N, CA and C of each residue as an Amber inpcrd file, in Angstrom:
protein
   531
   4.2060000   5.4070000  34.4680000   5.0810000   5.2480000  33.2430000
   4.7550000   6.4700000  32.2150000   5.8230000   6.9600000  31.5570000
   5.5740000   8.0910000  30.6690000   4.9970000   7.6450000  29.3970000
   4.4910000   8.6880000  28.5460000   4.1130000   8.5400000  27.1850000
   5.2760000   7.9500000  26.2710000   6.5060000   8.4890000  26.5980000
   7.7150000   8.0490000  25.8510000   8.0010000   6.5710000  26.0680000
   7.7680000   6.0590000  27.3200000   8.1450000   4.6400000  27.7640000
   6.8420000   3.8280000  26.9130000   5.7660000   4.3540000  26.8240000
   4.6820000   3.5790000  26.1970000   5.1710000   3.5330000  24.7100000
   5.5870000   4.5390000  24.1650000   6.1030000   4.4320000  22.8020000
   7.2380000   3.5260000  22.5780000   8.1650000   3.3930000  23.5140000
   9.1370000   2.2880000  23.3780000   8.4390000   0.9490000  23.3780000
   7.4960000   0.7860000  24.1720000   6.7900000  -0.5260000  24.2010000
   6.1540000  -0.7090000  22.9490000   5.4810000   0.2480000  22.3170000
   4.8020000   0.1330000  21.0040000   5.8970000  -0.3720000  20.0260000
   7.1150000   0.2650000  20.0100000   8.2310000  -0.0480000  19.1780000
   8.6230000  -1.4940000  19.2220000   8.7010000  -1.9970000  20.4800000
   9.0520000  -3.3520000  20.7610000   7.9680000  -4.2960000  20.0850000
   6.6890000  -4.0790000  20.3430000   5.5780000  -4.8020000  19.8100000
   5.5870000  -4.7680000  18.3340000   5.7640000  -3.5500000  17.6570000
   5.8900000  -3.5240000  16.2680000   7.0430000  -4.4160000  15.7860000
   8.2190000  -4.4270000  16.2800000   9.3800000  -5.0930000  15.7960000
   8.9810000  -6.7390000  15.9410000   8.2370000  -7.1940000  16.9490000
   7.9900000  -8.5330000  17.0720000   6.9510000  -8.8600000  15.9680000
   5.8990000  -8.0310000  15.8260000   4.8040000  -8.3890000  14.8440000
   5.3580000  -8.2920000  13.4160000   6.2360000  -7.2260000  13.0630000
   6.7760000  -7.1850000  11.7530000   7.6760000  -8.3960000  11.5150000
   8.4070000  -8.8390000  12.4210000   9.2270000  -9.9670000  12.1190000
   8.4480000 -11.2530000  11.8850000   7.3350000 -11.4340000  12.7280000
   6.4430000 -12.6320000  12.5360000   5.6850000 -12.4000000  11.2120000
   5.3170000 -11.2440000  10.8660000   4.5850000 -11.2160000   9.5580000
   5.4180000 -11.2890000   8.3420000   6.7630000 -11.0570000   8.5520000
   7.6030000 -11.2690000   7.4260000   7.6920000 -12.8320000   7.2470000
   7.9070000 -13.4920000   8.3360000   8.0370000 -15.0010000   8.2370000
   6.7720000 -15.5390000   7.7130000   5.5970000 -15.0140000   8.1910000
   4.3880000 -15.5990000   7.6600000   4.0890000 -15.3200000   6.3000000
   4.4880000 -14.1490000   5.7110000   4.4620000 -13.8740000   4.2300000
   5.3130000 -14.8040000   3.3940000   6.4730000 -15.1100000   4.0700000
   7.4200000 -16.0940000   3.1750000   6.6880000 -17.4520000   3.1720000
   6.0750000 -17.8990000   4.2950000   5.5230000 -19.2800000   4.3710000
   4.2330000 -19.3350000   3.4580000   3.5160000 -18.2050000   3.5450000
   2.3370000 -18.1370000   2.7500000   2.4070000 -17.5840000   1.2820000
   3.6070000 -17.2130000   0.7600000   3.8890000 -16.5210000  -0.3760000
   3.1140000 -16.9640000  -1.6500000   3.0580000 -18.3970000  -1.7280000
   2.4400000 -18.7630000  -3.1330000   0.8920000 -18.4170000  -3.1500000
   0.3940000 -17.9600000  -1.9760000  -1.0650000 -17.7490000  -1.9620000
  -1.4600000 -16.2240000  -1.8940000  -0.4210000 -15.4410000  -1.5810000
  -0.5960000 -14.0970000  -1.2720000  -0.6650000 -13.1260000  -2.5570000
  -1.6660000 -12.4670000  -2.8170000  -1.7610000 -11.6580000  -3.8710000
  -1.5750000 -10.1280000  -3.5200000  -1.6010000  -9.7460000  -2.1600000
  -1.5390000  -8.4430000  -1.6880000  -0.0700000  -7.7750000  -2.0360000
  -0.0610000  -6.7500000  -2.4610000   1.0890000  -6.0640000  -2.8680000
   1.0900000  -4.4690000  -2.5530000   2.1320000  -3.7910000  -2.6210000
   2.1760000  -2.4040000  -2.5500000   1.0370000  -1.8260000  -3.5550000
   0.3870000  -0.8290000  -3.2470000  -0.5880000  -0.2200000  -4.0680000
  -1.7310000  -0.8930000  -4.3470000  -1.9430000  -1.9860000  -3.6410000
  -3.2450000  -2.8890000  -3.7710000  -4.3270000  -2.0630000  -3.0180000
  -4.0230000  -1.6220000  -1.7740000  -4.9180000  -0.8060000  -0.9730000
  -6.4290000  -1.1670000  -0.7980000  -6.7210000  -2.5440000  -0.9950000
  -8.0690000  -2.8630000  -0.8900000  -8.4560000  -2.8310000   0.6930000
  -7.4670000  -2.9190000   1.5590000  -7.8300000  -2.8500000   2.9160000
  -7.7580000  -1.5160000   3.5350000  -7.4000000  -0.5410000   2.7680000
  -7.2100000   0.8240000   3.0990000  -8.2280000   1.7030000   2.6450000
  -9.3340000   1.1450000   2.1080000 -10.3730000   1.8340000   1.6410000
 -11.6740000   2.0450000   2.7180000 -11.1800000   2.2990000   3.8690000
 -11.9850000   2.4030000   5.0380000 -11.4890000   3.5530000   5.9580000
 -12.2840000   4.2800000   6.6660000 -11.8810000   5.1920000   7.4830000
 -11.6300000   4.5690000   8.9530000 -10.2860000   4.0630000   9.2540000
  -9.7910000   3.3200000  10.3270000  -9.6380000   4.1840000  11.6160000
  -9.7680000   3.4010000  12.6400000  -9.3810000   3.8100000  13.9630000
  -8.1760000   2.9360000  14.5380000  -7.5860000   3.4030000  15.5290000
  -6.4220000   2.6130000  16.1900000  -6.2860000   2.9930000  17.5680000
  -5.4970000   2.2870000  18.2440000  -5.1800000   2.5610000  19.5880000
  -4.4350000   3.9280000  19.6670000  -4.8280000   4.6400000  20.8100000
  -4.2630000   5.9640000  20.9400000  -2.7550000   6.0940000  20.8490000
  -2.0370000   5.1690000  21.3150000  -0.5430000   5.1760000  21.2900000
  -0.1880000   5.1430000  19.7520000  -0.8500000   4.4190000  19.0090000
  -0.5290000   4.3310000  17.4440000  -0.8960000   5.5280000  16.8610000
  -2.0310000   6.2280000  17.1540000  -2.2750000   7.4770000  16.4920000
  -1.3120000   8.5060000  17.0430000  -0.9490000   8.5080000  18.2680000
   0.2020000   9.5590000  18.6720000   1.3040000   9.2470000  18.0580000
   1.7880000   8.0050000  17.8660000   3.1110000   7.6650000  17.2010000
   3.0470000   8.2200000  15.7610000   1.8460000   8.0260000  15.0250000
   1.7560000   8.8550000  13.6540000   1.8160000  10.2380000  13.7150000
   1.2290000  10.8770000  14.7480000   1.2540000  12.2930000  14.9080000
   2.8020000  12.7460000  15.0050000   3.4400000  12.0690000  15.9630000
   4.8010000  12.4220000  16.2400000   5.7650000  12.2980000  14.9220000
   5.3720000  11.2190000  14.2550000   6.1710000  10.9540000  12.9890000
   5.9300000  12.0280000  11.9840000   4.6510000  12.2760000  11.7730000
   4.3290000  13.4040000  10.9300000   4.9930000  14.8890000  11.3480000
   5.0530000  15.0280000  12.5250000   5.6200000  16.2860000  12.9790000
   7.0410000  16.5020000  12.6090000   7.6790000  15.3780000  12.4170000
   9.1550000  15.4990000  11.8460000   9.0900000  15.4580000  10.2980000
   8.0670000  15.3650000   9.6770000   7.9270000  15.2370000   8.2330000
   6.7720000  16.1410000   7.6430000   7.1030000  17.5560000   7.7690000
   5.9770000  18.3450000   7.2620000   5.5310000  18.2010000   5.8050000
   6.5100000  17.7100000   5.0700000   6.0760000  17.5720000   3.5400000
   4.9900000  16.5470000   3.3820000   5.2200000  15.3230000   4.2550000
   4.2510000  14.2270000   4.1610000   2.9030000  14.7100000   4.7030000
   2.9270000  15.5410000   5.7980000   1.7710000  16.0610000   6.4640000
   1.0130000  16.8400000   5.5420000   1.8060000  17.7840000   4.8070000
   1.1720000  18.8480000   3.9130000   0.4510000  18.0090000   2.7770000
   1.1860000  17.0580000   2.1840000   0.5200000  16.2160000   1.1790000
  -0.6380000  15.4830000   1.5220000  -0.8270000  15.0670000   2.8030000
  -1.9190000  14.3640000   3.2880000  -2.9960000  15.5370000   3.4530000
  -2.7040000  16.6540000   3.9110000  -3.7040000  17.5730000   4.2250000
  -4.2620000  18.1010000   2.8250000  -3.4780000  18.1830000   1.7680000
  -3.9490000  18.7250000   0.4890000  -4.8190000  17.7710000  -0.1880000
  -4.8930000  16.5460000   0.0590000  -5.8070000  15.5490000  -0.6420000
  -7.2960000  15.7170000  -0.2160000  -8.0440000  15.6320000  -0.9190000
  -9.5160000  15.7360000  -0.5340000  -9.8260000  14.4690000   0.3850000
 -10.5940000  14.7640000   1.3770000 -11.0250000  13.6990000   2.4070000
 -12.1350000  12.8820000   1.7490000 -11.9510000  11.6160000   1.9370000
 -12.9510000  10.6610000   1.3900000 -13.4220000   9.7150000   2.4430000
 -14.6550000   9.5910000   2.8660000 -14.9560000   8.7760000   4.1390000
 -14.5870000   7.4390000   3.9240000 -14.5220000   6.8480000   2.8070000
 -14.3460000   5.4130000   2.5200000 -12.8260000   5.1910000   2.1070000
 -11.8810000   6.0390000   2.5790000 -10.5440000   5.8900000   2.3060000
  -9.6160000   6.3200000   3.3830000  -8.6920000   5.5410000   3.7940000
  -7.6370000   6.1660000   4.9200000  -7.2980000   7.3200000   4.5760000
  -7.0940000   8.2310000   5.4540000  -6.5220000   9.6900000   5.2570000
  -5.1490000   9.7310000   4.8380000  -4.3760000   8.5480000   4.9950000
  -3.0480000   8.4170000   4.6140000  -2.7900000   7.6430000   3.5250000
  -3.7510000   7.3580000   2.8290000  -3.6040000   6.6370000   1.5540000
  -3.5450000   7.6540000   0.4620000  -2.2710000   7.6510000  -0.1780000
  -1.9960000   8.7210000  -1.2240000  -2.6350000   8.4490000  -2.6240000
  -2.4000000   9.3270000  -3.5180000  -3.0280000   9.1820000  -4.8650000
  -2.4780000   7.8340000  -5.6280000  -1.3210000   7.3890000  -5.2210000
  -0.7570000   6.1690000  -5.9230000  -1.1870000   4.9880000  -5.1030000
  -2.0850000   5.0690000  -4.3190000  -2.5340000   3.9640000  -3.3760000
  -1.4840000   3.3090000  -2.5610000  -0.5490000   4.2140000  -2.0590000
   0.5570000   3.8020000  -1.1320000   0.2650000   4.5490000   0.2750000
   0.6910000   3.9380000   1.3540000   0.6350000   4.5020000   2.5670000
   1.6500000   5.6150000   2.8660000   1.1660000   6.8510000   3.2050000
   2.1330000   7.8450000   3.5920000   2.8490000   7.7180000   4.8820000
   2.1940000   6.9750000   5.6960000   2.8510000   6.6990000   7.1570000
   3.2200000   5.2750000   7.2710000   3.5950000   4.5790000   6.2950000
   3.9390000   3.2130000   6.3070000   4.7090000   2.8060000   7.3380000
   6.0190000   3.3780000   7.6740000   6.8650000   2.9670000   8.8260000
   6.2290000   3.0330000  10.1160000   5.1820000   3.8320000  10.2960000
   4.5520000   3.9050000  11.5830000   2.8670000   3.5410000  11.4910000
   2.6920000   2.8000000  10.4840000   1.2310000   2.3170000  10.2720000
   0.7530000   1.4270000  11.4940000  -0.5120000   1.5770000  11.8400000
  -1.1110000   0.7960000  12.9080000  -0.9710000  -0.5930000  12.7280000
  -1.1840000  -1.4100000  13.7870000  -1.0380000  -2.9190000  13.8150000
  -1.9540000  -3.5300000  12.8830000  -3.2120000  -2.9550000  12.8400000
  -4.2180000  -3.5900000  11.9890000  -3.8060000  -3.6210000  10.4080000
  -2.9540000  -2.5080000  10.0730000  -2.5350000  -2.4230000   8.8360000
  -1.2050000  -3.3350000   8.6860000  -0.4300000  -3.5340000   9.5640000
   0.7310000  -4.3600000   9.4740000   0.3160000  -5.8400000   9.3810000
  -0.8060000  -6.2150000   9.8190000  -1.0640000  -7.6590000   9.9700000
  -2.1600000  -8.1020000   8.9140000  -2.6050000  -7.1070000   8.1100000
  -3.5860000  -7.3720000   6.9540000  -2.8480000  -8.1500000   5.8580000
  -3.5300000  -9.2230000   5.3110000  -3.0430000  -9.8760000   4.0160000
  -2.8530000 -11.3130000   4.4190000  -1.8430000 -11.7390000   5.0420000
  -1.7010000 -13.1490000   5.2590000  -2.7590000 -13.6430000   6.2170000
  -2.8520000 -14.9120000   6.3020000  -3.9080000 -15.5680000   7.2310000
  -3.3410000 -15.4150000   8.6390000  -4.4430000 -14.9680000   9.3890000
  -4.1790000 -14.7260000  10.8630000  -5.2410000 -15.4700000  11.6260000
  -4.9330000 -15.6720000  12.9340000  -6.1440000 -16.1160000  13.7660000
  -6.7060000 -15.1040000  14.4460000  -8.0430000 -15.0740000  14.1950000
  -8.8270000 -14.0140000  14.9530000 -10.0050000 -14.8140000  15.7880000
  -9.9320000 -14.6580000  16.9820000 -10.6850000 -15.7190000  18.0310000
 -10.3220000 -17.0980000  17.6350000 -11.0840000 -17.8740000  17.3670000
 -10.7580000 -19.3200000  16.9960000 -10.8220000 -19.6140000  15.4060000
 -10.8720000 -18.6050000  14.6220000 -11.0210000 -18.7390000  13.1620000
  -9.7830000 -18.1260000  12.5380000  -9.3090000 -18.8200000  11.4930000
  -8.2520000 -18.3520000  10.5770000  -8.8830000 -17.5400000   9.5560000
  -8.4610000 -16.2100000   9.3790000  -8.9620000 -15.4000000   8.3770000
  -7.9890000 -14.7890000   7.5020000  -8.2150000 -14.1820000   6.4240000
  -7.2870000 -13.6880000   5.4410000  -7.8650000 -12.6270000   4.5730000
  -7.1670000 -11.8120000   3.8900000  -7.5700000 -10.9170000   2.9850000
  -8.2740000 -11.7980000   1.6930000  -9.3440000 -11.1940000   1.3020000
 -10.2080000 -11.8150000   0.2940000  -9.4150000 -11.9900000  -1.0370000
  -8.3980000 -11.2030000  -1.2190000  -7.5510000 -11.3930000  -2.4600000
  -6.5300000 -12.5750000  -2.4420000  -6.3970000 -13.1920000  -1.2080000
  -5.3860000 -14.2560000  -1.1100000  -6.0270000 -15.5710000  -1.0120000
  -5.3300000 -16.6040000  -1.2220000  -5.7850000 -17.9430000  -1.1370000
  -7.0580000 -18.2380000  -2.0870000  -6.8890000 -17.5480000  -3.2570000
  -7.8610000 -17.6230000  -4.3300000  -8.2710000 -19.0900000  -4.4730000
  -9.6140000 -19.3440000  -4.5940000 -10.1050000 -20.5890000  -4.9270000
 -10.1020000 -21.8230000  -3.7610000  -9.4670000 -21.3800000  -2.6410000
  -9.2790000 -22.1890000  -1.5150000 -10.5040000 -22.0910000  -0.4240000
 -10.9430000 -23.3010000   0.0160000 -11.9130000 -23.0490000   1.0680000
 -11.1780000 -22.8200000   2.4220000 -11.9770000 -22.5440000   3.3810000
 -11.2670000 -22.2710000   4.8080000 -10.5770000 -23.6280000   5.1130000
 -11.1200000 -24.8450000   4.8120000 -10.5580000 -26.0030000   5.2870000
  -9.2810000 -26.2310000   4.4250000  -9.2210000 -25.9320000   3.2180000
  -7.9950000 -26.0970000   2.4580000  -6.9050000 -25.0360000   2.8530000
  -7.3540000 -23.8150000   3.2780000  -6.3480000 -22.8450000   3.8130000
  -5.8720000 -23.4560000   4.9930000  -6.5920000 -23.9450000   5.8860000
  -6.1510000 -24.5600000   7.1510000  -5.1240000 -25.6950000   6.9790000
  -5.3650000 -26.4380000   5.8690000  -4.4170000 -27.6210000   5.5090000
  -3.1620000 -27.1570000   4.8790000  -3.1610000 -25.9440000   4.2880000
  -2.2210000 -25.5060000   3.3680000  -1.1820000 -24.6300000   4.2980000
  -1.6840000 -23.7090000   5.1370000  -0.8630000 -22.8610000   5.9240000
  -0.3560000 -23.3970000   7.0950000   0.9740000 -23.4280000   7.3500000
   1.7170000 -24.0200000   8.5510000   1.1120000 -23.2210000   9.7360000
   0.6120000 -23.9060000  10.8160000   0.1280000 -23.1220000  11.9270000
   1.1260000 -22.2050000  12.4770000   2.3340000 -22.5170000  12.4780000
   3.4060000 -21.6100000  12.9620000   3.5130000 -20.2730000  12.2290000
   2.7910000 -20.2100000  11.0040000   2.9110000 -18.8540000  10.3690000
   1.6520000 -18.2240000  10.5030000   0.7910000 -18.4690000  11.3150000
  -0.4930000 -17.8770000  11.4560000  -0.4230000 -16.9290000  12.8920000
  -0.5010000 -15.6750000  12.6080000  -0.4100000 -14.6880000  13.8870000
  -1.6800000 -14.7970000  14.6370000  -1.5620000 -14.7680000  15.8680000
  -2.7550000 -14.4940000  16.7460000  -3.1870000 -13.1490000  16.9790000
  -4.0630000 -12.4520000  16.2020000  -4.4740000 -11.1200000  16.4890000
  -4.8430000 -10.9410000  18.0260000  -5.4250000 -11.9070000  18.5500000
  -5.7610000 -11.7550000  19.9990000  -4.5370000 -11.4200000  20.9320000
  -3.2990000 -12.1920000  20.6970000  -2.1690000 -11.8990000  21.2770000
  -1.6820000 -10.6400000  21.0370000  -1.6290000 -10.2020000  19.7190000
  -1.2160000  -8.8460000  19.3890000  -1.9560000  -7.8470000  20.0950000
  -3.3490000  -7.9880000  20.0870000  -4.1280000  -6.9060000  20.7550000
  -3.8750000  -6.9160000  22.3070000  -3.5870000  -8.0540000  22.8850000
  -3.2750000  -8.0410000  24.3430000  -2.0270000  -7.0970000  24.6080000
  -1.0850000  -7.2550000  23.7260000   0.3060000  -6.6310000  23.9440000
  -0.0240000  -5.0860000  23.7450000  -0.8940000  -4.8600000  22.7000000
  -1.1160000  -3.4550000  22.4710000  -2.0980000  -2.8080000  23.5220000
  -3.0920000  -3.4720000  24.0460000  -3.7580000  -3.0220000  25.2190000
  -3.0620000  -2.6120000  26.3390000  -1.8900000  -3.4450000  26.6550000
  -0.9780000  -3.0300000  27.9190000  -0.2850000  -1.8510000  27.4600000
   0.3140000  -1.6370000  26.3440000   1.0520000  -0.4870000  25.9010000
   0.1740000   0.7240000  25.8690000  -1.0230000   0.5450000  25.2870000
  -2.0190000   1.6590000  25.2790000  -2.4920000   2.1230000  26.3900000
  -2.7470000   1.2170000  27.4970000  -3.1280000   1.4980000  28.6920000
  -2.1680000   2.3600000  29.4630000  -0.9760000   1.9330000  29.2620000
   0.0940000   2.7760000  29.8760000   0.2960000   4.2360000  29.1340000
  -0.0290000   4.2780000  27.8280000   0.0850000   5.5770000  27.1600000
  -1.0440000   6.5180000  27.6300000  -2.3600000   5.8070000  27.6950000
  -3.5420000   6.6690000  28.1390000  -3.3190000   7.1550000  29.5500000
  -2.8980000   6.2770000  30.4780000  -2.6420000   6.7930000  31.7690000
  -1.7760000   7.9460000  31.7590000  -0.7640000   7.9420000  31.0330000
   0.3040000   8.9790000  31.0900000  -0.1610000  10.2920000  30.3500000
  -0.7510000  10.1760000  29.1540000  -1.0360000  11.1280000  28.3500000
  -2.6070000  11.7120000  28.3170000  -3.3700000  10.8740000  29.0080000
  -4.8740000  11.1840000  29.0240000  -5.3880000  10.8370000  27.5930000
  -6.7360000  11.0100000  27.5890000  -7.5570000  10.9230000  26.3230000
  -8.1990000   9.4190000  26.2620000  -8.8580000   9.2410000  25.1510000
  -9.5760000   8.1380000  24.8180000  -8.7300000   6.9030000  24.4910000
  -8.9670000   5.6160000  24.6640000  -8.0830000   4.5400000  24.3650000
  -7.9780000   4.2950000  22.8230000  -8.9640000   4.7160000  22.0750000
  -8.9580000   4.5560000  20.5670000  -9.3450000   5.9610000  19.9810000
  -8.7010000   6.0390000  18.7060000  -9.0110000   7.3370000  17.9960000
  -8.9950000   7.1010000  16.3960000  -9.7750000   7.8270000  15.7360000
  -9.7230000   7.6670000  14.1580000  -8.2930000   8.0840000  13.7910000
  -7.7660000   7.5320000  12.7450000  -6.4140000   7.6690000  12.2460000
  -6.3460000   9.3490000  11.7680000  -7.4630000   9.7640000  11.3270000
  -7.4780000  11.0790000  10.8620000  -7.0130000  12.1690000  12.0010000
  -7.2860000  11.6680000  13.2400000  -6.8980000  12.5520000  14.3240000
  -5.3890000  12.7700000  14.5040000  -4.5010000  11.8890000  13.9520000
  -3.0980000  12.1170000  14.0080000  -2.7940000  13.2220000  13.0590000
  -3.4890000  13.3330000  11.9130000  -3.3210000  14.4770000  11.0300000
  -3.7660000  15.7410000  11.6470000  -5.0560000  15.6390000  12.0160000
  -5.6320000  16.9180000  12.5930000  -4.8430000  17.3900000  13.9110000
  -4.4380000  16.4880000  14.6580000  -3.6840000  16.9280000  15.8190000
  -2.2610000  17.4890000  15.5340000  -1.6490000  17.0330000  14.4850000
  -0.2390000  17.5890000  14.0220000  -0.5210000  19.0030000  13.6190000
  -1.7450000  19.3240000  12.8530000  -2.0670000  20.6560000  12.3170000
  -2.4290000  21.6060000  13.5820000  -3.0970000  21.0150000  14.4630000
  -3.5700000  22.0010000  15.6000000  -2.4350000  22.2880000  16.5120000
  -1.3970000  21.3490000  16.6970000  -0.3170000  21.7020000  17.5400000
   0.8420000  22.4370000  16.8370000   0.5050000  22.7370000  15.4880000
   1.5060000  23.4530000  14.7460000   2.6940000  22.8580000  14.4430000
   2.6590000  21.5750000  14.5810000   3.9470000  20.7520000  14.1980000
   3.7060000  20.2530000  12.7600000
């Protein structure tokens, strides 16, 4: 399988996850405080699957102004390289799955977890009673789909299975795109 075919697989996973997250956000709306420019979950130096980092690199190659703006910002170890001065994501359309699924309640292993800003004042038991199970995304399932796509990408393109997000920016600069 080619790297392009793996990217098509990533696009399909993104579409499914985005649709599910939109439905989950509607179902959980009364309890969600996360909004654009909140950026609480972006104040870390994240890594992602190699196919996701490559998707960002490709996207940046077509948007030199976005890439230049990201390069012009001082690097901070406790902040995503793509978080701009307005606390918005420069690569939002191609952000990694971890970023797409942050906020609403999700299932991680056998536990329902959520952003600390959300479900204010509710215990885990109260959240479990409040949130419809059909609106809780299984992160394990998402990661299984991503591992399949990422394995195909790594087999076609080579390299490590995961990479820091900053590599997408560095690679775009090094390749001259």
